[in-house]
C-alpha positions as CSV (number, residue, x, y, z in Angstrom):
1,M,88.0,130.3,95.0
2,I,88.3,132.9,97.7
3,N,86.2,135.1,95.6
4,L,83.4,132.5,95.9
5,I,83.6,132.9,99.7
6,N,83.3,136.7,99.3
7,F,80.6,136.6,96.7
8,F,78.3,134.1,98.6
9,D,79.4,135.3,102.0
10,C,79.7,131.7,103.1
11,G,81.7,128.6,102.7
12,K,85.3,127.7,102.9
13,V,88.1,126.5,100.7
14,Q,90.1,123.3,101.6
15,K,93.1,121.9,100.0
16,K,92.5,118.2,99.2
17,Y,94.7,115.3,97.8
18,L,93.6,112.4,95.7
19,K,96.0,109.5,96.2
20,K,94.5,107.5,93.4
21,Y,95.6,110.2,90.9
22,N,98.5,111.7,93.0
23,K,96.8,115.2,92.5
24,E,96.1,118.1,94.8
25,F,93.1,120.3,94.3
26,F,91.1,122.9,96.1
27,E,87.4,122.5,97.1
28,F,84.9,125.2,97.7
29,R,82.5,123.8,100.4
30,V,79.3,125.2,101.9
31,E,78.2,123.1,105.0
32,K,75.6,125.3,106.6
33,F,72.2,124.2,105.3
34,E,70.8,127.7,105.8
35,D,73.5,129.1,103.5
36,I,72.8,126.4,100.9
37,N,69.0,127.2,101.1
38,K,69.3,130.9,101.1
39,K,72.3,131.6,99.0
40,I,73.5,128.8,96.8
41,I,70.1,127.4,95.5
42,P,68.6,130.9,94.8
43,F,71.8,131.8,92.9
44,F,71.4,128.9,90.5
45,I,67.6,129.5,90.2
46,K,68.4,133.0,89.0
47,Y,71.4,131.7,86.8
48,P,70.5,128.2,85.8
49,I,73.1,125.6,85.1
50,I,73.3,124.6,81.4
51,G,74.4,121.1,80.4
52,Q,74.8,117.8,82.0
53,K,75.4,119.1,85.6
54,L,71.8,120.5,85.6
55,L,70.5,117.0,86.5
56,D,72.7,116.7,89.4
57,Y,71.7,120.2,90.6
58,Q,68.1,119.2,90.3
59,D,68.7,116.1,92.4
60,F,70.6,118.3,94.9
61,C,67.5,120.5,95.2
62,K,65.3,117.5,95.8
63,V,67.5,116.5,98.7
64,A,67.3,120.1,100.0
65,K,63.6,120.0,99.8
66,L,63.4,116.7,101.6
67,M,65.6,118.1,104.3
68,N,63.5,121.2,104.7
69,K,60.6,118.8,105.4
70,K,62.7,117.1,107.9
71,A,62.5,113.9,105.9
72,H,66.2,113.1,106.6
73,L,65.1,112.4,110.3
74,T,63.0,109.4,109.1
75,I,64.2,106.0,107.6
76,E,62.0,106.6,104.6
77,G,63.6,110.0,104.0
78,I,67.1,108.7,104.4
79,N,66.3,105.9,102.0
80,Q,65.0,108.5,99.4
81,I,68.1,110.6,99.9
82,Q,70.4,107.6,99.4
83,I,68.7,106.7,96.2
84,I,69.0,110.2,94.9
85,K,72.7,110.3,96.0
86,K,73.5,107.0,94.1
87,G,72.3,108.7,90.9
88,L,74.6,111.8,91.2
89,N,77.6,112.4,88.9
90,K,78.9,109.1,87.5
91,G,76.2,107.1,89.1
92,R,73.5,108.5,86.8
93,V,72.2,106.2,84.1
94,Y,71.8,108.1,80.8
95,L,69.4,106.4,78.4
96,Q,70.3,106.6,74.7
97,L,67.6,106.4,72.2
98,K,68.2,104.5,69.0
99,D,66.5,105.4,65.8
């Protein structure tokens, strides 16, 4: 994970603990919006995510675009971001088509 910090020239690694599962893990975190905008998002545009996490990444980019437009400073923008956030990860509803 330290290599991620070196590669992207940003972020930090934190040790975390999940009480629910009695497990320790490490988290790579980028908090500076400028780093997300100029380093993380362009990397995944160049090297796209393949698979189920692609949808979460696309939502992540939607939120970044809203924040670039300063939408997060309005009630409407915050509401939009919250709706997107609810759909991330396990909150996403997958539709299954039946034949």
